[in-house]
TORKOLKE-826881 format. One record per residue: residue number from 1; x, y, z of N, C-alpha, C in turn. Coordinates in pm, 1 decimal. Atoms other than C-alpha are relative to their C-alpha. Layout:
BEGIN
> n_n.xx_n.yy_n.zz_ca.xx_ca.yy_ca.zz_c.xx_c.yy_c.zz
> NUM_X_Y_Z_X_Y_Z_X_Y_Z
...
END
This chain:
BEGIN
> n_n.xx_n.yy_n.zz_ca.xx_ca.yy_ca.zz_c.xx_c.yy_c.zz
> 1_79.6_-51.0_-33.4_-283.0_-2295.7_577.6_1.4_165.2_36.9
> 2_-44.8_-169.8_-40.6_-275.4_-1864.7_597.9_-86.2_21.7_153.2
> 3_11.8_-17.3_-74.0_-304.3_-1737.5_894.1_-101.8_112.9_33.2
> 4_98.9_-115.0_5.3_-570.3_-1469.9_1013.9_61.2_135.3_-10.3
> 5_-97.1_-75.1_47.0_-304.3_-1246.3_1010.3_32.0_54.8_-163.9
> 6_-67.2_43.5_139.2_-164.5_-1330.2_665.2_-148.7_61.8_-83.5
> 7_144.8_-52.0_20.2_-557.3_-1297.2_576.9_-6.7_111.4_-39.7
> 8_34.6_-131.2_-51.0_-628.8_-982.6_702.6_86.3_117.4_-112.8
> 9_-78.6_-82.9_97.3_-338.9_-820.6_483.9_-22.4_-43.5_-162.9
> 10_33.5_14.5_145.0_-423.5_-999.1_173.4_-132.8_72.4_-28.5
> 11_159.7_-21.4_-35.0_-799.2_-905.9_252.8_-9.1_137.6_-70.0
> 12_-8.8_-137.5_57.2_-673.9_-534.4_229.9_52.2_61.5_-90.8
> 13_-81.1_-11.4_183.6_-443.9_-557.2_-94.1_-75.5_47.1_-35.5
> 14_97.9_13.3_68.3_-747.4_-683.8_-237.5_-118.6_141.3_-30.3
> 15_83.3_-123.0_4.7_-968.1_-366.9_-105.0_18.4_108.0_-68.6
> 16_-71.2_-63.1_-11.9_-754.6_-147.2_-176.2_31.1_-4.4_-198.1
> 17_-35.0_-26.6_202.2_-669.2_-234.6_-594.8_-141.7_-25.7_-40.3
> 18_137.3_-37.6_69.2_-1064.1_-286.4_-596.2_-35.4_194.9_6.0
> 19_93.8_-160.9_22.4_-1108.2_80.5_-501.4_-95.4_34.5_107.1
> 20_95.4_-10.7_-92.5_-1305.2_36.3_-187.6_-18.9_121.2_72.8
> 21_2.3_-107.0_-71.2_-1473.8_346.3_-10.0_106.3_-5.5_132.0
> 22_-97.2_-1.9_-158.1_-1226.8_461.3_298.9_-83.8_-76.6_128.7
> 23_43.4_58.0_-107.2_-1471.9_354.4_526.3_-11.8_-171.6_35.5
> 24_-6.2_135.0_30.2_-1453.5_-22.9_402.5_206.4_-39.6_73.2
> 25_-157.3_-46.1_-43.5_-1048.9_52.3_428.0_48.3_11.9_185.0
> 26_4.4_13.5_-156.7_-1071.0_165.6_773.4_28.8_-153.1_103.8
> 27_15.5_123.4_-78.3_-1196.0_-152.5_923.0_93.4_-85.4_30.4
> 28_-183.6_74.0_-5.1_-834.0_-316.7_867.6_96.5_49.4_118.3
> 29_-121.3_-59.2_-97.1_-652.1_-72.6_1096.4_-73.0_34.2_114.4
> 30_33.6_-25.5_-146.7_-625.6_-36.1_1436.4_-6.7_163.4_33.7
> 31_6.4_-109.6_-14.0_-718.7_318.1_1588.8_101.1_63.8_5.7
> 32_-143.8_-77.5_-51.4_-351.6_400.9_1684.0_38.3_-41.6_-182.0
> 33_-51.3_103.3_153.6_-250.7_224.2_1289.6_67.8_189.1_-23.4
> 34_-97.8_-38.7_84.5_82.5_402.6_1180.3_42.0_-11.5_-108.3
> 35_-65.2_66.3_114.4_202.6_361.6_825.7_143.6_81.2_6.4
> 36_-167.8_-85.7_35.7_592.5_477.8_778.9_12.3_-100.3_-141.5
> 37_-19.2_24.0_97.4_688.2_473.1_421.3_165.7_22.0_-11.1
> 38_-120.7_-38.7_-15.0_1076.4_454.4_370.8_56.5_65.8_-142.8
> 39_-18.7_-41.6_108.0_1236.9_688.1_134.5_21.5_-97.8_-136.4
> 40_-5.0_65.9_133.7_1202.8_589.3_-247.2_-28.8_122.8_-99.4
> 41_33.1_-78.4_110.6_1160.0_759.3_-599.5_-148.5_121.1_14.4
> 42_156.5_-106.0_-15.9_805.0_905.9_-498.6_-11.5_43.8_132.3
> 43_-27.9_-47.8_-112.7_865.5_954.1_-141.8_204.4_63.3_41.0
> 44_-180.3_4.8_-53.7_1276.8_1095.9_-123.7_-0.2_24.7_121.5
> 45_-7.4_-28.0_-190.2_1199.7_1193.4_245.7_-29.7_-106.5_62.3
> 46_84.8_105.2_-43.7_972.3_894.7_317.1_-108.8_105.5_72.7
> 47_108.4_-51.2_-52.2_703.0_945.7_516.0_-65.2_-87.2_119.1
> 48_68.6_77.4_-141.4_505.8_871.5_846.8_-136.1_78.2_67.3
> 49_145.7_-83.2_-44.5_111.5_920.7_907.9_-39.6_-75.8_93.8
> 50_119.2_120.5_-10.8_-143.1_805.1_1100.1_-117.2_-9.5_-11.3
> 51_133.6_49.8_113.7_-465.7_676.0_1002.9_-103.4_111.4_-36.5
> 52_70.2_-85.4_76.9_-672.0_959.2_987.6_87.8_90.7_-139.1
> 53_-61.3_-82.8_103.7_-401.0_1118.4_738.1_9.3_-137.3_-108.8
> 54_-3.8_105.7_90.3_-395.3_754.5_560.8_-96.5_2.9_-65.3
> 55_52.5_29.4_42.3_-719.8_750.5_526.7_-89.1_161.4_-86.3
> 56_-1.3_-146.3_102.7_-745.2_1137.2_379.6_78.2_-52.8_-153.0
> 57_-62.3_-25.2_93.7_-475.0_1030.7_134.0_-51.0_-107.1_-83.2
> 58_79.1_148.6_83.2_-662.6_715.4_27.9_-137.7_24.1_-114.8
> 59_119.4_-52.8_65.6_-995.8_924.4_-56.4_85.5_94.6_-84.7
> 60_-48.7_-128.8_129.1_-749.2_1208.0_-270.2_47.6_-97.1_-107.8
> 61_-61.7_59.4_124.5_-599.7_928.6_-432.4_-98.2_-86.2_-126.0
> 62_123.0_26.4_62.7_-933.5_735.3_-539.5_-13.8_73.4_-125.2
> 63_21.2_-66.2_161.9_-995.8_790.3_-924.1_174.8_38.3_-22.6
> 64_-91.8_-52.0_33.6_-607.1_871.1_-980.0_42.3_-144.0_-47.2
> 65_-55.0_120.6_89.9_-538.2_484.8_-1105.3_-81.2_15.1_-39.5
> 66_75.1_93.4_120.0_-726.9_320.9_-1414.9_1.1_-105.7_62.5
> 67_-31.9_161.3_-77.7_-629.0_13.4_-1213.8_137.1_-24.9_53.1
> 68_-161.9_58.3_-90.4_-339.6_-146.3_-972.4_-39.7_-118.6_27.7
> 69_-10.5_122.2_-73.5_-243.7_-468.7_-858.3_97.5_-76.9_38.6
> 70_-112.3_79.3_-58.3_-46.7_-674.3_-588.8_-13.0_-107.6_-22.4
> 71_-85.8_155.2_21.7_145.2_-975.9_-686.2_59.4_2.3_137.5
> 72_-37.5_39.0_-115.8_178.5_-1102.3_-364.5_158.4_-135.3_-20.4
> 73_-103.3_116.9_102.2_531.6_-1308.2_-453.8_45.0_-87.7_187.0
> 74_-7.8_107.0_-108.0_596.9_-1442.7_-74.8_-61.1_94.7_148.5
> 75_70.2_-75.1_-81.9_490.2_-1382.8_260.4_102.9_-81.6_156.1
> 76_-108.5_29.6_-85.7_679.9_-1468.1_610.7_-81.3_46.7_131.3
> 77_112.8_-9.7_-133.4_458.9_-1533.4_925.7_1.9_-15.2_93.3
> 78_-113.0_50.4_-133.5_619.8_-1479.8_1250.1_-152.5_17.0_120.5
> 79_86.8_18.3_-61.3_264.0_-1494.0_1451.0_-74.7_144.5_26.9
> 80_24.7_-159.2_-58.4_255.3_-1096.5_1585.5_28.9_110.5_-122.7
> 81_-29.9_-41.1_106.0_416.3_-990.8_1225.2_-20.8_-82.8_-122.2
> 82_-7.2_98.7_118.5_391.6_-1059.8_913.0_43.9_61.8_-148.5
> 83_-71.6_-77.4_75.4_617.5_-947.0_611.7_-27.0_-96.3_-123.0
> 84_41.2_49.3_127.6_500.2_-963.5_269.5_106.0_89.2_-121.6
> 85_-63.9_-3.9_171.4_721.9_-953.5_-78.1_-104.0_-7.2_-78.1
> 86_86.0_-0.9_126.3_497.5_-795.3_-355.7_37.7_81.5_-128.3
> 87_-43.3_-89.6_123.6_514.3_-653.1_-710.2_-102.9_73.2_-26.7
> 88_142.2_-117.0_-16.9_247.5_-313.5_-692.0_55.4_36.5_-179.9
> 89_-23.3_-48.2_144.1_191.7_-248.1_-1095.2_-183.4_63.6_13.9
> 90_147.8_-71.1_-23.9_-83.4_35.2_-1158.1_12.2_90.9_-159.1
> 91_23.5_-96.9_170.0_-196.4_243.1_-1458.7_-60.4_172.6_38.0
> 92_42.8_-124.0_-28.0_-266.1_633.7_-1404.8_-92.3_25.9_-74.3
> 93_152.3_7.1_115.8_-627.0_707.4_-1527.9_41.3_202.1_-53.9
> 94_35.1_-155.9_62.2_-582.2_1095.9_-1532.5_191.4_47.4_27.6
> 95_-128.7_-103.1_-21.5_-226.0_1345.9_-1548.5_53.0_16.9_136.5
> 96_-57.3_-38.1_-118.1_-52.3_1325.1_-1233.5_148.1_52.5_20.2
> 97_-144.9_-62.1_7.5_263.4_1589.0_-1194.2_19.3_-55.8_-135.8
> 98_-44.5_16.8_98.6_476.9_1493.1_-1464.4_-6.2_-114.1_-81.1
> 99_28.5_131.9_40.5_313.8_1150.7_-1521.2_-102.6_13.2_-50.2
> 100_98.0_5.6_84.3_85.4_1147.4_-1825.3_-89.7_-93.1_68.9
> 101_75.2_150.5_-24.0_-248.5_954.4_-1800.7_40.9_-119.7_-82.9
> 102_-97.3_115.0_50.0_-143.5_613.2_-1891.1_73.4_-97.8_23.8
> 103_-163.4_51.4_-77.4_203.4_566.6_-1717.7_-70.6_-119.7_84.7
> 104_-29.5_86.1_-70.8_274.6_256.0_-1602.6_96.5_-7.0_134.8
> 105_-62.5_-16.3_-58.5_407.2_226.7_-1274.9_73.1_-128.4_67.8
> 106_-2.1_108.8_-71.6_566.2_-80.9_-1116.3_91.1_18.8_118.8
> 107_-66.8_8.4_-116.1_743.6_-115.5_-762.5_11.6_-148.2_82.1
> 108_-12.4_107.0_-94.0_885.3_-393.0_-595.3_17.5_5.4_161.2
> 109_-16.2_-37.7_-155.3_815.1_-396.3_-203.6_-6.1_-103.9_85.2
> 110_36.2_105.2_-151.7_849.1_-567.6_132.4_-42.7_90.2_79.6
> 111_115.3_-53.2_-59.8_588.0_-434.6_378.7_-3.6_-129.3_94.0
> 112_-37.0_66.2_-156.5_634.2_-529.7_759.3_-172.2_29.6_32.7
> 113_156.7_-26.4_-77.6_255.2_-565.7_932.0_25.1_-21.4_168.3
> 114_59.2_0.7_-157.7_208.1_-528.7_1313.8_-124.8_14.5_66.5
> 115_161.1_57.3_44.0_-119.8_-640.2_1440.3_-21.2_61.2_190.3
> 116_79.8_18.0_-143.8_-308.0_-539.7_1780.0_-171.9_-7.3_-2.0
> 117_230.5_47.2_-37.3_-715.3_-655.6_1895.5_2.6_-23.9_-151.6
> 118_54.8_81.4_88.5_-698.8_-824.9_1545.7_10.5_87.5_-86.2
> 119_0.4_-121.9_118.5_-632.4_-504.2_1325.2_146.9_22.6_-46.1
> 120_-105.8_-28.0_0.0_-315.3_-373.8_1151.1_54.0_129.9_66.8
> 121_-122.3_-112.1_-114.2_-82.5_-125.4_1400.8_61.4_94.5_-55.1
> 122_-109.7_-80.3_57.4_163.3_-40.4_1199.0_58.0_-122.2_-119.2
> 123_-39.0_7.7_148.9_285.2_-79.8_805.4_101.8_53.9_-25.4
> 124_-149.6_-112.9_37.5_638.2_6.7_751.9_60.4_-63.7_-151.7
> 125_-14.7_10.7_155.2_724.1_16.1_362.2_124.2_28.0_-44.4
> 126_-85.2_-61.8_38.8_1002.7_-0.1_154.8_-16.7_-49.1_-157.6
> 127_69.7_6.8_124.1_917.0_58.7_-229.7_115.0_33.5_-87.5
> 128_-114.3_6.9_126.8_1190.1_-11.8_-525.9_-96.1_13.4_-110.5
> 129_10.2_-21.4_102.5_1056.0_163.4_-825.2_50.3_-81.3_-137.2
> 130_-93.7_11.5_115.8_1117.0_66.1_-1149.3_-14.4_100.7_-88.7
> 131_-5.2_-128.4_73.0_1206.2_347.8_-1397.3_-104.9_57.1_-68.0
> 132_165.8_-63.3_74.7_924.8_574.2_-1469.3_62.0_94.1_-100.3
> 133_-62.6_-130.0_81.6_1044.1_776.9_-1804.5_-26.1_84.1_7.6
> 134_60.3_-141.9_-35.1_843.6_1068.0_-1725.2_52.0_96.9_117.8
> 135_-82.4_-47.9_-97.7_1071.1_1084.3_-1414.9_130.9_13.7_-39.6
> 136_-131.3_-18.7_5.8_1387.5_1069.6_-1571.7_67.7_98.0_-79.3
END
């Protein structure tokens, strides 16, 4: 049986994959939420942002992808924290810098979630992208 926290995370991933409005995504996050992305090919220096910047980024990226999918491979639930191993697959809808429309992106991701008051307080992610031909 899934915990409340695991269900919250899975529902968030599903909402993002369906490209729901930012207001719906905001409901999953604590007002003091923080998202930490550790260095990857897409963010060589990593990035940390608060909820307002997260939602701005979500809105700005809406429509950039034709589709995206989160295939959860493993979940470790420790009550106050949930760790998720997943594969993210997406196809670009538009040209994005060196990526032409129709480019497929695949990342193997480990994400660690912390919670407060029934919402996500912190998300720390480690994204390992498969080679992207347009970036080679």
